[in-house]
N, C-alpha and C positions, 0 to 999 in steps of 0.2 A: 371493711373497706378502710384504706389509709387516706386521711384527709389532708390535702395540701392547700386548699382554698378557703376552708372554714375551720373554726375551732369548735369542737363539740365537747361539752362538759355536762356532767350529771352529779347532782348532790341534793339531798334533802327533798326528794320528790320533784325536783325541777331540772329540766334539761335546758341548757342554754346553747344556742347556735349562733356563732358570731361569723359573719362574712368577713374574711380576713384578706382583703385586697385593697388596702388603703391607698396604694400608689395609683390606682385607677378609680378612686372613690367607691370602692366595693361594687363596681359594675359586674354584672353576671354574665360570664361566658358559659359555653355549653358544659364544660367540666364542673364549674361551680354549681350549675343547676343540678347536675347529676349528684354531686356530693350533698347538696342541701336536701334533695329528695331522699337520698339514702339515710341521712341523719334523721329526718322526720319519720321515716318508716321504723328506724331503730328505736326512736323514742316511743312510737306508737306500740311497738311490740314489747317494750320493757314495762312490766307491771309496776315497777317502782316509780316510774315517771308519771306524774299527774298533771303537770303543766309544762308547756314549752315556751321559752322566750327566744325571740329572734331579734338580732341587732347587728350593727355594723361596727367594724373596728375604727379607731380614730375618733376625732371630734368634728369631722366635716360632713360625713355622709353615712346614712343608713344603707341605701342601695341607690346609686345614681343611674339606674337603668340597666339595659342589656349592652353587651359588647357590640358596638356599631360595626366594627370590621367583620364580625361574624354575620351580622344582619346583611351587610352588603354582599358577602359571599353567597348567602342563601338566595338573595334576590337575583344575583347573576345567574344562578342555575335555573331560574324560572319559577312560575307560580306554585307548582306542587312542592318544590323544595322549600320555598318561603313558608308554606303552610306546615310541612312536615318537620322541618329542621328548626324553625323559629317559633311559630305560633303555638303549635300543639304541645311541645315540651313545656312551654311557659304556662299554658292552660292546665296541663296535668299537675304542675307544681302548685299553682294557686288553689286548684281543687283539692289536692292532697292536704294543704294547710287547712282549708275550710272544713273538710270532711274527716279530719284526723280522729275525731272522737274524743280528743283531749283539747283543752283550751290552748290556743296559741296566742301569745301576747307580743306585739311589736314594741320594741324600745327604739323609737325613731330618733336617732342621734344626729340628725343633719338632713342632707338632701335625700328625698325619696321620690325619684322621678321614673316615669315610664313603668318598667317592671317593678321597680321599688314601690311606687304608689300602688300598683296592683296587688303586691304582697301585703301592704298595709290594709287594703280593702278586704283581702281574704282572711286576715287574722281576726280572731274573735274580739280582741280588745287591742287598743293602741294608745301608748303614752308617748308624747313628743317633747323633746327639749326645746327651749325657747329659740334656738338657732335653726330649727327644722324648717324646711320648705318642701311642699308636696306638689306634684304636677304630672300632667300627661302631655309631654312635649312632642309626641310622635307626629302630630300634624305639621310641625316645623320641618320635619324630615320627609314629608310627602306620603305618610301612610297613617293607618289608624291604630289605636291601642288594640292589642290582640292577645293579651294574657288575662282577659276578663274585665278590663277597664270599662268597656262600653256596656257591660252587663251589670257589674256590681256597683259602679259609681253612681248611676242614676237611682238605683234602689236605695242607696245609702244617703245621698245628699239631695235628691230630687232632680227631676228632668232638666230644668232650666239651668241650675248651677252646674250640672254635669256637662251640658252642652257648652256652657261658657268655658269650663276648664279644658274640655276636649277640643273645641274648635279654635280657641285662641292659643292653646299651648302654654299659657302663662301659669307660673307657679303661684301658690298661695302660701302664706306663712302659717306657722303653727297655731296662732290665735284664731285665724280665719278657719283653719281646718277644724279646730275645736268648736267654733261657733256653728258650723254647718253640720256637725255630727260625724265627721270623718275620723276623729280621734276622741279619746275619752278625757284627756287632760293635758295641760302644758306645765312643765316644771323646768327649773334651771338645769342645765346640762349636768352640773355636779350632783344633782339629786335624782337623775333619771333612773339609773339602775336600782338604786335603793327603793324608789317608788314602785317600779315594776315588780321587784322581788317581793315587796310587801303585799301587793295585790295577788301575786302568784301564790304566796304562802297562805293567804286566806282561802284560796281555792283548794290547795293541797289538803286542808283540814276537812274538806267536804267528802261525801261519798263519791267515788269515781263513777260508779254506775249512775247515780243521780245526775252528776255533771254531764255524762254522755247523753242521757235521755233528754236533759234540758237543751243541749246543743241540737239534737235531732229535732226536737219539737219546734225550735225557732227556725232552723234552716229549712226543714220540710214545710213548715207552716207558711213561710214566705213564698213558697212556690205553688201554693194551693189556694183555691177560693176559700173564703172564711169558713163556710159551713164544713168543708172537708178538713180544714185545719183544726177546727174545734173537735171534730171526731178523732183526728189523729192525736191531739193532745190528751183526750180522755183515754184512748187506747194505751198511750205511753204511761199514763198514770196507773193503769192496770198492771203494766209490766213492773213499774216501780214498787207497787204495793206488794208484789210477790218476792221482793228482795229482803235479805236479812237486815240491810242497812235502813230501809224504811221502817221496819219494825223497831229497830234499835233507836232510830231518831225520835219517833213518837213516844216510845217508852221512856227514853231519857228526858224528854220534855216533861212528861207527867211526873217523873221522879225528881225533877228539878236538879238534873246533873248534866254534864257535858257528854254528848254521845261519843261512843267509840266505834267508828265505822270499820268494817272488815272488807269493804269494797266487793261485796257480793250480796 
């Protein structure tokens, strides 16, 4: 696929996807959603890619939401069109990120609003620059977050804080987002990509199979009662124990050397 709205790069085990629409603060139209989804699948299917970084171009915005003109067009066509053309593609995108089987790290370099905030929520980790602001402003336009924001946000920051953000539509700054657990850290804009790449490189050095199993354990465990989640965790440990990487890891530890993982 030829990309015109994103920049897709791969090097040293890391795939970097940059939303490249700075003239509209990297807002997501339908074509950009398709390109982003395709790039994510390409990264998933590429065995050399171990971590994915998502960011926006420029110094003002990560992703400043969805394309409002396209939203209006879908609303004009009626309820089913709004669901099929606007909500479901966005939900598929955020679910793809969350369930990619490889860590996706958001480098939040400015405004992350609406769908941008929902993408941050779907990512497994997020680092924000000091100028970043995050919010769900859909209520100001007369509708609800619909790319997963009403589902993931309360699970990540708590029910009352999620209600505050969703019902007031007000943005929070990077430091508040860090305080409530929506992002992992806040750094100066000039240090953002270096920080994110350092984190990504730490994961690149791990066993890809172990990383995938850890992601499955956390995500599936969050959706289960604790007793079932503990059983799932133990079952995944059984799968891990049957890999070459697990045997290499424990052997290397006992031999006091760095493990050499084969990702199998």
